[in-house]
N, C-alpha and C positions, 0 to 999 in steps of 0.2 A: 236242832239247836234248842236248848231249854230256855226258859225266860230269863234266868240269871245270866246266862252266857250272852243272850241278845242285849241285855242292858249293859253288860260290860263292854261289848263291842261299840255300842252307841256312845257310851261315856268316853271310850278311848278316842273315837273319831272326833268328838266334840272338844275334848280337852287338849288334844295334840296341837291343832292350829293355834289355840289360845296360848299355849305355852311357848310356841314359836314366836308369837307376836309380842310377847312380854319383853319389855326393854328396861334397862336401868335408866336412872335419871340422866347420866352422861350420854348414853346411847341415844336416848330420845332427843336430847339437846342437839347432838350432831346430826340426827336425821332431820330435824326441823331446819337447821342451818343449810343443809344440802338442798332441801326442797325449796326453801326461801331463795337461795342463791339462783336456782334455775328459773324460778318465777320472776325474780327481780330482773334477771338478764333478758327474759323474754318480753315482759310487760312493763318494766320500769317500776319505780317506787309507788307512784300514784295509781298505776293500773293493777297493783297487787293488793289483795285484802287479807285480813286475818282469817276470814272465813275460808278463803281459797287455800291458804297455807294449812289450816287445820284439816280441811276436807281431804287434801292431797295426802297428808300424813295419817289420815284416818283416826284423828283424835278430836276432842272437843276444843272449842276456843279457849276455855280457861287453862288448858294445858300450855298453850302458846303464851298466854299472859303470865303464867306461873314461871316460865323459864326466862322470858325476855321483857315482860312488862308491857308489850305491845309491838306493833309493826316497826316502829322507830328503833326499838331495842335490837331486834334481830337484824335489821338493815345495817345498823352501826357495827355489829359484830361481823357481818359478811364483808363490809367495806374495809374494816380494819385488817381482817385476815388477808384480803387481796393486796392491800397496800404493803403490809409487812412482807408478804411473799415476793412481790415485785422488787421492793427496796432491797431485800436480802440478795436477790439475784444480781441486781445492778451493783451493789456494794462489793460483792465477790468479784464481779467483772473488773471493777476499778482497782483491784489489788495488784494488777499486773505492773511491771516496771516501766516498760516503754509506752509512751503516750499513744502511739498508733495502735498498739495491741489493746490498750485500755479502751480506745474508741471502738475498735472492732468487737471486743467482747461485750461492751455495753449495748451496742446495737443488736448483737446476736441474742443477748439476754432478754431484751425487750421483745424481740420477735419470737423467741422461744416461749416466753410467757404467754404471748397472744395465741400462739399455736396450741399450747398445752392447757391454757386457762381462758379460753375464748369468752366463757360466760362471765368470769371475773372481770376481764378487761371491758366488756360491754357495760357492766355495772359501773365501773370507775369513770368511763367517759360519757355515760348516758345521762345520769341524773344530777350528780353533784348536789344532792338534796341536803337541806339543812339538818336532817336527822343524822347525817353522817358526821356531824361536828366538823373537825378539821379534815376529815377524810374525803376531800374533793379532788378531782383530777388536777386542778390548778395547784392545790397544796402539795400533791404528790410530785408534780413537775418541779415545784419550788424546792422540795427536799432533795430530789435527785440533782438539781442544778447546784445546790449548795455544796454537794460532794464534788461535782465536776469543777466547780469554782476553785476549790483548793488545788486540784490537779493543774488547772490552767495557770493559776497564780505562780506556782513553782516553775512551770514550763516557760511562762512569759519572762520571769526574772532571769532564767538561765539563757534566754535568747535576746535579752536586752530590751524587751517590750515593757510597757507600763503594767505592772500587776493590778493596778486599780481598774483596768479594763476587763479583768477576768470575770466579774459577775455578769457583765453584759454579754460577753462571748459565751458564757455557760448557758444563759437563757437561750441564746441563738441555737447552740448545738442541741440542747435537750429538746427545745421546741421543734426543731427540724426532725429529730428522730421520732418524737412522740406523735407528731401529726402524720408522718409517714406510716407509723404503726396503726393509727386509726384508719387510714386509707387501706392498708394491707389486711386489716381485720376481715373485710368482706371480699376483696378481690383474690387474695392468696396467690397471686402470680405477679412476678416470678417467685421462685422459691426463696426460703429464708436467707440462705447464704448469699444468693445473688443480690437480694435487696440490701442486705447489710454491706456487701462489697460496694455497691453504688453509693450508699449513704456515706460510707467512709471515704470513697473516692471524691465526692463533692466537698466534704468537710475537711479532708486532709490536703487535697491538691488545689481546691478552688476551681472556679469555672475556666480560668485561663490555662490550667495545667491538668485538665481531666485526662485520665487514662482511658483509652478507647475500649479496653478489655479488662476491667478491674476484677480482682478475686481476693477473697479472704486469705490471710496468711495461713500456712500450714499449722502453726502453733495454735491459733484461735480455732481453726476448723477441728483439730483433734479434740480440743476441750469441749466443743459444742456437741459432739456426737454422744448421745446417751448410751449407745450400745457398747462403747468401749470403756474399760476401767480408767479411772482418773489417774494420770501419771503421778509418780512419787515426787516429793519436793526436790530431790536431786535431779530427776528427769526434767522437771519444770524449769529449774535453774539453767540446765544445759540448753533446753529449748529457747529460753529467754536470751541466753548469751549468743546462741547461734543466730537467732532472729535479729538481735541488736547489731551483730556484726554485719548481717545481710543488709539491714537498714542503713548502717553507716556507709557501706559500700555504695548502696543506691543513692544516698545523699551526696557522696563524693562525685558520683557520675552526674547527678543532677546539677550540682554546683559547677562542675566542669562544663556541662552543656550550657548553663546560664552564662558563664564567662565567655564561652565561644560565641554565643549569641550576642552578648554585649560587645565583644570585639568586632563582630560582623556589623553590628549596628553603628559602631563608631566609625568603621571603615566606610560604610555607606554614607554616613553624614559628612565625613571628610571629602569623599568623592563628590558628593552633591555640592559642598562648599567650593571645591575646586572648579567644578563645571560652572557654578554661578559666577565665580571670579573671572573665569575665561570669557563667559558670556558678557559680563560687565566690561571687560577690557575690549572685547570685540565691538560693543556698542560705543565705547569711548573712541576707538579707532575710527569707526564709521562716522561719528560725530565730528572728529577732527578733519576727516577727509571732506565731509560735507561743508564744514566751515571754510576749509581751504579753497574748495571749488567755488563757494559763494564769493570769497574774496577775489579770486581770479576772474570770476564772471563780472564782478563789480569793477575791477581794474580794466578789464577789456572794454567794458561799456564806457568808462571814462575816456580811455584812449580813443575809442571810436568817435566820441563826441569832439575830442580835441583835433582829430584829423579832418573833420568836416569843415569846408570853406565857409567863411563868414559871409 
């Protein structure tokens, strides 16, 4: 190999990796966001430094400052992206027609976000740092609750409940789902659909009407599977109609069971009242007999005294 050829080879080996590392401004920005997201999820806002972000990205600190102005800037971008992603998934879930399916899909959406974006969820629930502006977990819950509030207000009005109570119930429902999500973030058992089914079981049926073996409806399960293509609008409408019919039938059965239970309770109360009345009559008869016997004994005593010689 002559000297010129050797220099050419050396130049080639030196310039190739440099050309591969060269990024555009937007690519560098996305790289810094990805790295910062991982570090914030692992160490929190206070535990992460600009030096660490720059070193992990193999750039100088001024590059990070140039893109974001500082650690607060990149943190705000990371939090905003996570909030928008989660809000988008919840909003889509609440577009269903039936309230039960809305609840199922909202629970599934949150759990799917936790499953697919664990780092992002850790950031949202971990710091709630002032650098995020409005991007705190509390504000996220509030935004989701405001959407659920509209759904509940309509549902309450149709069922004769006071729509003014919808904001309170919205906070209850969203808080229950969100706190369960925080718990599930680390344990990951049971599986996503089973957790969602039990959440909906409690929210929909209440403690007194819990289903011992709850399951997500077929409609919601089909939509939650990422491997299957999304059904067409026509198919969705048909699924919704079929599920609404199924729910109406289930509601009729439930109402019939409630009526039967109420009739049985009324019969039991009437039987109890009858037994109480009979017991009261028996006590009255015993009291009359006792009083008659007392009078007879008193009369006998007087007669006995009259028969005695003076």
